[in-house]
N, C-alpha and C positions, 0 to 999 in steps of 0.2 A: 962226563961220566955222571957229574952231578944232574945234568941235564935228563938222561937217562934215569936216574933213580924218582927224579920229581916226576917225569911223564909216566912212571909205572906208579907210585904213589895216585897221583888224580886218576888213573885208570881203576885201582883199585875202590877209591873212594866213589866212584862212577858206579862201577858194578854194585857196590852194597846201597846205594841208593837205588839204580834200578831194579833189584829185587825187594829191597824194603819196602818202598816205596813213600812218598811223603805221608806224613801223620794226617787223615782225614779226620776232620772232626764231626761229633755228632751231635745234630740240632734235635733237642726235645722240643714236643710241642706242648704247652700246658694252658688248659681251658676253663677259667674260672666264673662262677656269676656274682662276685661281689665289684662295686664301683672303685673306679682309680685313685678314689681318696679314701675307701676302707682299708684299714691296718690290714686285712687278709691279703689286699695287692702288693704293699711293702713288703711283707713277709715273703712272699711269692719273688719279688725283686731281691730280696735278701737271699733267699735262697741259688736263686739265677746266678745272681755276681760271686756267692762262694765257693758255689760248683764249677764256673768257667777259671776263677782265682787259682784253685788249687787243684785243677787238672790241665791247669795250664793251655785252656782254650779247649783241649780236647773234647770237654762237655758240655754245647751251650744249650740255653734253656730259652725259648721265644715265649713268650706269655701273652693269652688272648685274654683280657679281663672283661667284666661285664656282659658276661652271655654273646659274646662276638661268635663263639662257634656255637651256638643253642645255648639254652639253660642248663640247671646242672643234671639234671636226669640223660639230657640229652647228648650230653657230653660224656656222661658215663658210659652211655650205651655204644658210642664213639671209640671210646678209649676199651671196651671189649670186645669191639670189631679190629682194635688194632689201629685207627685212624688218628686219635690219640696218644701219646703217651703217658700225660702225665694229667691227674686231676687233684680237687678237692672236694668229695663228695661229703653229704655228710650221713649220718645213720640209718636215716629214713628211705635215704636214696637207695641204699643197700638192701633195706629189710624187703624192699618191692622184688627181691629174686627168692629170696624164700617162699617156700611154701605157707599156706595158711596155716596156722598151726604148728610151727616149725620156723619163725622168723627170730632167732636169737637178735640182731641187729637193735630189735622193735623194741626191746627192753629198756632202752638207754634213757628213751625217751618217758618213763613211769614217773606220773606227775607228784612231786613234791615228796621226792626220795632222798634227796641230797642237803643235806645239813648246809654246805656253802658252794662253792667254787673249787678252792683247793680239797675239798671231800670229792669232788666228781672227778676230779682230775688221778686223786688215788686211788678210786673204783677204775677207771677207763685206763690206766697206765698199765694199773698188775693185773688182778686175777682176770678182768675182763679183755684183757689184751693178750692173755696165755689161751684164755678159753675161746673165745673168736677166732685166732690165727687161723686154723684148717679153712675157715668159711672165705678168707679169703683166695686163699690157693684154689677152691672149688670156681671162683669168678674170675678166675685169670687174672690175679693183682698181686701186686705186692704192700703190703701195708708199712709207709717210711716212716710216721711219725703221726701224732695225735696235733690238730691244730684247735683253733677255738671259734667259737658262733656266741654260745655264751646261755643265760637262763634267757628266758621270754617273759616279757613284762604285755600287760595290757593297758591299751588306751581306747577312748572313746570320747564322742560327742555330746553325750546327754549330760551326765553327771559325775561328780567323784565317787570312788569304788575305795568304800573300807571292810565291805565284808561280802559274804556269796550273795547277800538280800539285794544288794548295790548291782550283782551282775544280772539279777533274775528278768527275762526279758528283752536285755539288749541283744540287736541283732549283731554278732559278731564274725567276720571274717577267718577262716584259716586257710593254710592249704590243706593238701587232701589227705595227708597224714591223719590216721586214724585216732593214735594218739592224743593230738591236739584237739580234733574233732570232741572226740567222748570226754577230755579232761574240761572243755569250755560247757558242754551240756551237762556235765557232772555239778559246775558251776549255776546253772539255771541259763545259760545263753540260748539265743536261737542262732543255731551254727549254718554259715553259708559257706562254702570252699569257693573259692577264688584266685586265678591264676595272679601272681603276684605282679605280672605286668598291668594286670587290671584293675588294681586294688588302687592307687591315687585317684584314679577316676571314680571307682565304686565309692570311696568316701566320699570324695566331691557331692556327687550326684545322691548321697543319700541311699542308696543300695543297702547299706550296711550302716550301723551306728558304731564299729568299732572294728580293732583288729588285736592281734598279740605278735611280738617279735621282740628280741636284743635291745638292749639300747642303744646300739651300734647302729642299727639298721632303721631304727625309729629317727635318729638323729641325721645320716648320712644320706638317707632317703627321703628328708622333709617331711615325714607324717605330722610332724608338730603343727604345720601350714592350717591341716584339717582336724586335728584331735587335739582338741584342749583339755584331757583330762590323762592321765599316766599313772597307772595304778603299779605299785613296783611288789607286783606277785612274786614272781620269781618262779613261776609254776614248774616249767617244764625246761632240762638243761639237753641240749646235744654241740654235738662238736662239728667241723670240718675234720678230717682226717686227709693228709697227704697221700695218695697213693700211686703208683706206677703200673704199666701193665707188664704181665709175665714176658710177654713179644719181645718188648722193651729194655727190660731187664736183663735179660737174656744176652742181649748183643753188648751189653757193657762188661768191661773187663771186673774183676773181684775188686781191685783198687778203687776204679769207679764207681762201685756199686757201693764202698762202705761210706765215698763223700758223698755221694748223692742223701744218702740215709742220713749221714751223720750233719751236712747242711739244712735238710729238711724236718731234723730235730730241732738242731738250733734256731732255727726263723719258727717256728712253732711255738717254742718257748719262748721266743721275745714276745709273738702276736699275742698268746697267753696271757703273759707278766703286763703288756700295755693295756689288755683290755680289761685287766683286773685293776690295774694304778687308774685307768680312765673313768671306772664306774662313777665315782661320785662326780669327775670333771663333766662329764657328759650326764650327768642327771642336772647339775648345774646349768651347764648350758641349754639344756631344755626349760628348764624354768624361766631363761632368760628369753628363751623363745615365746613364753607366754603359756606353757603347759603347768595346770595346777597339780602338782603331784602328791599321792598318800600312798603309805606306807599299811596295807589292810594285814591283818591278821591270818597270817600264814596255815597257822592250826584249827582254824575255823573252817580256811578252804578244803585242807586235808583230809578234818572229818566226811567231807560230804565225796570223798573221789572213789569211794569203792567202784560205784558204777562203773567208773574208767576203769578200775584196776579189774574189773569182770570181763570188760571190751577186749582190753589189752592182752590178757590174760587166752581169750579165745583167739584172737589173731597170733599172738606171738608165739604160743604154748603157754600152759600152765604151769610145766615144767622148768621152762626158761626163766621164768618171771621168778618164780621160789629160788633157782638158783642164784639169780641176779639179786634178788633182796637179800639171801644170803652174803652174798660178797658186799651190797651196801654195809651191812649191819657191821660185817666183820674192820671194816676200813673207815666205821664213827672215828 
């Protein structure tokens, strides 16, 4: 009799297992452009670990750093085509998908508008996030969290920079973003757009005199080896954003979605806090590498930016610029 009851129980368990089947882990592919030594990659690892632990292995994230799947723009395009599940684009990577004159993501990079880093966070996490939310949906993306990239600063191999007069005539590399090009032109530089992969060689060969990037990029990519002068201009801010494809998002349960978003936000805030705390340390490290550091008068630079504001207004939309500047003012 006992054996019969045991046999029935085993049969029932087997039937349930066959009907329900074993829980299959979902593996999400995350591509980004930061090197493995960069805090962005550490934040990605943190997010992946948190998601896997909290979902008990049901959701795993495989990370491809340092442009292994292509540069940031290429990965974002793959994500929109359903090949990549998660990515870390910046606002300028997303503004390319808007029409000229209606590119709200582009306004984030208006020069010299933020008081400091925490002011930028208040703008992007608050009114800007609410305003821009529908745009993610039209791109087939789900916004998980704002991460960091940082304020950009100017380096060159010619002279120390204290004012816009010292920038005049310098050949400065920028990425293709109009916001950065017009900011440097407004400051008096001769601008040349060069792919980041080609930048170290362009600097070594003297194709350009200098470039502009966040301190973390200047340090982790060893640009100090060919750039002796660093000016802390803090001229433009932008950030990475953790985003998921809507197609991937729809495959996750509500609990898994919540966990992914929470862990993305947790990792993003760690990244932000890490970068902010490391700012002074990075400056000292760059000095230790031989860079001569100056702190130019930002007000003098801002006074020359109307040319950049006008050009960005044409690109992003004057109404978008006006709305954003109001957000900036209200969050001072």
